[in-house]
NURONU-997991 format. One line per field, with one value per residue (C-alpha): residue number from 1; x, y, z. Coordinates in Angstrom, 2 decimals. Each point is the difference from the previous one (the first is absolute). Last residue first. Example, Ala and Ser with C-alpha at 12.3 -4.5 7.8 and 13.67 -1.06 7.14 Angstrom:
BEGIN
k	[2|1]
xx	[13.67|-1.37]
yy	[-1.06|-3.44]
zz	[7.14|0.66]
END
This chain:
BEGIN
k	[54|53|52|51|50|49|48|47|46|45|44|43|42|41|40|39|38|37|36|35|34|33|32|31|30|29|28|27|26|25|24|23|22|21|20|19|18|17|16|15|14|13|12|11|10|9|8|7|6|5|4|3|2|1]
xx	[63.80|3.61|1.45|1.80|-1.16|0.33|1.24|1.85|3.05|0.33|1.35|3.55|0.37|2.40|0.59|3.67|0.51|2.61|2.57|2.36|-0.72|-0.90|2.49|2.77|-0.67|0.21|3.15|1.57|-0.66|1.71|3.16|2.32|-2.62|0.01|-2.77|-1.48|-3.29|-2.68|2.09|2.10|3.44|1.16|-1.11|1.00|-3.39|0.34|-3.43|-0.84|0.37|-3.12|-0.17|-2.97|-1.87|-3.33]
yy	[50.62|1.03|-1.56|2.04|-1.97|-3.80|-1.83|-2.68|0.36|3.70|1.84|1.30|3.73|2.06|-2.78|-0.35|0.94|2.68|-2.29|-0.85|2.80|2.88|-0.90|-0.60|3.33|1.85|-1.92|0.86|3.67|-0.41|-1.30|-2.95|-2.59|-2.45|-2.60|-0.57|-1.41|2.43|2.70|0.50|1.44|3.19|2.76|3.46|1.55|-1.31|-0.66|2.02|-1.70|0.09|2.32|2.03|-2.98|0.55]
zz	[129.94|-0.77|3.10|2.64|2.96|0.10|-3.08|1.95|-2.28|0.96|-3.02|0.06|-0.35|-2.12|-2.53|-0.99|-3.63|0.73|1.63|-2.85|-2.47|2.30|2.71|-2.55|-1.72|3.31|0.97|-3.35|0.74|3.38|-1.76|0.66|0.86|2.90|0.02|3.45|-1.31|1.20|1.67|-3.14|0.70|-1.76|2.36|-1.14|0.80|3.57|1.43|3.07|3.34|2.15|2.97|-1.18|-1.40|1.68]
END
């Protein structure tokens, strides 16, 4: 449901992916896009069961 979950701090300056500390929230946004933006959204199942194209 997510009602009791913490909201993200818009002034956050530490990267959750690699732990890098940046001095500006805008720099963090750019860092996330550039350094971690090419991560695939879903990993493919190596067995090939369910979710195949054919």
